[in-house]
Structures are given as structure tokens and as C-alpha cells.
C-alpha positions, 0 to 999 in steps of 0.5 A: 730451474726447478733445483734453483727454486728448491734451493731458495726454499731451503735457504729461506727455511734456513734464515727462518730457523736462525732468525725467527726460531733460535733467536726467540727462547726455541732451545729444544733441539728436536722442535730446531730440527723439526722445522729446519726439515719440514719444507712448509712451502708444501702446506700453502697454495702454489701462489703463497710459496714466496711468503711461506717462510714469512713471520706471520699467520698466513691466511687460507680461506674459510677461517684457517690459516698456517700458523706463524712459524714462532708460534708453533714452535712454542706450542711445540716446546711448551708441549714437551713433546716426547717420542712416545707420545700420542698428540691430538691437533685441533684444526690442522688446516692443511697439516703443518703443525701436525707434520711438526709434531710427527717429528717427535712424537709416536703418532698424531692424530690432526683434526679439521672440520673443513673437508678441503683443508682436511683432503689437502692435508692428507696430500700433503702428509702422504707426500712426505710420507708422514705415515704416522699422522692420521687426518680426521675429519669432524667438529672441532670442539668434539675432539676426537674421542675415538683415539683418546685419550692423548697425551698432548693436545694442541689448539692451532689457533687461539681460543677463548675457553677449553671445550669441556670435550676436549679436555676430557680426552687429555691423559692423565699427566698429559700436556695441552697447549693453547692460546687464550684469547678473552677479545678480538684486541691485543695479545693472547697467552700461550697456556699449558694445561696439565692433567694431574689426578684428574684435576686440570691446572694452568700455566702461562707461557708466552704472548701470541697474537694468534687469530682465532680458530672459527667456532672458538671466539669469545661469546657475546654478551649483552647488556639489558 
């Protein structure tokens, strides 16, 4: 029975890669390989294993979610992660995006402010033997300056704006990728920010209907 279940998950993962990833502009072989090998179901509670490979964001509670597979792939591909890069993932939840990045990068810092999610991420990553990922707890909008600067910064959810504290932790010639949304309706834009000689430039790369990271929603404005 256990072998059959494992075989079913492996088949579902292959179907995800063939139908959601390869057919949607994901051409980076390292990204495809990472998504082909990583058991996505392990980053979900047991009761949600059956929908692990659906092409949607899966709620985890407390505003956190397992990011949609295609969006995860687009974030990674757009970031152009190299084998010697140090990566910061902001809002790691249970650690899926961080684990994918770790398959390519030298080291990953996975930042989460929800203690329960951070603890689960630590357990799953340890079980998978991913010892190049460090899960840290702290406010998402402050990043993790202790290990900065980072060659790549990834936001694992939509944001209305990039916090200055996080932007300052991007290395020169570094890449920061986020889904930028200005409201709760409509699609966001996957944007890559490049730091060159201290200045940030932005290029939009793809569309995504990703939910906001808690605390990164647009600020309410009042008209008098």
C-alpha cells in the first residue's frame, strides 16, 4: 500500500511537470529538474496530500499557502539562480519554495514569522536532508540582515510594495523577484528587480494571480 501511494505521488509529480511546467514557458533545466524531484506533498498536512499537485495555491492556515507550482517555477526561472548564489525566501511557510531554490543555489535562508509554519519547514527540510537551508523566524518585512547581502531574494506570495529593509539586503548585481499587486482583484505582475551600483531597476516578466503575503497588502487610503 505504501509503495502504491508513493508511486501515485511520483506519477502526479510527473504529470504536473509535463502539463503545468514544461508547457508554460519553463525552459530552465535546473528548475524543471528541481520540480521533478521534490515531493510537494511533504510540505502539506496529511489531509491535503491528495491535492498536492493541483495547479493552484493551497491554503495552510494563518494566511499562509503552498504556492502554485507554475508560479514557483516562474519565480525561480526569472531569478536565474546560479550554483554559487545565496538566496533569501521571504514568507517560506512550510518551505517548498526554499527547498526548490536549494536544489540550485549554494545556500538558502528561509524566513517565516509564523512559528508553527517555521517549525514544520525545519522538520520537512531536515527529513529531506536539505542541510543548505536555514529556517529563521522574524518579521517578513524586515528580511534577515544577519546573513545579507543576498544574491537572490524571492517573495513567496504577492506584495504591494518592496520593503526598504528587504531591498537593502540585495547584493550588487543581485536579483529580487516578487509578484506585485496593487489591489485584491485582478492579476499581479511577476517582477524582477536588479541592483546595479546601488540603484534598483524593475522589469515585469509574467502574470500571476497569487494571494498576498500577510502584512504585504495595499495600505488603505481614505478620502475626505
